[in-house]
N, C-alpha and C positions, 0 to 999 in steps of 0.2 A: 431432140431433147431443149426444152426451154432452160429459161435460169433459173424458174422455180423448182423443177423438177429434179436441176441440178445442185439446190442448195436442198433440196431434201433429201435426197439421197446422200450430201455429205454431212447433215444433220445425223442419219440415219449410222453412217460410218460411225461416227464420232462418240455416239452416243453407245452403241456397240463394242465400240473396243474401250473405252472407260468403264463402259459395267464388267466387261473381263478385266480389265485391269483390277478392278476394286476385287474381283474376288481374287485375285492371284494375291493382289498384298494381304489382303486379309488371310487367308489361308496362311500363306509363308509367315506373315509377322504373326499369328498366333504362336507358329512353331519356333519362331525365335525366343518367342517369351516363355514358353515353357521351356527352353533347353537355358535358358538364362537364369531363370526360377530354380531347375534341379541345380544347374550350378552355383548357384548363391547356396543354398540349403547345402548339397556338399562342403562348401568352405566353411558354412557354420559349425558344423559337425566336427568336422577335423580341427582339433584341439594346438597340432604343431603350425597349422598358417599363421605366420607372423603379418601377412598382407594386410 
């Protein structure tokens, strides 16, 4: 294995890892935002909330 092959392999590992993390963070973040908006709507419709 040459140095060039090692670095190309590392580049692919990092790119695939970054792509996977981007997908996971996007889906989990969208889920969290959806929960947050539902909670805010629930609090806005509750007249007894003093927060």
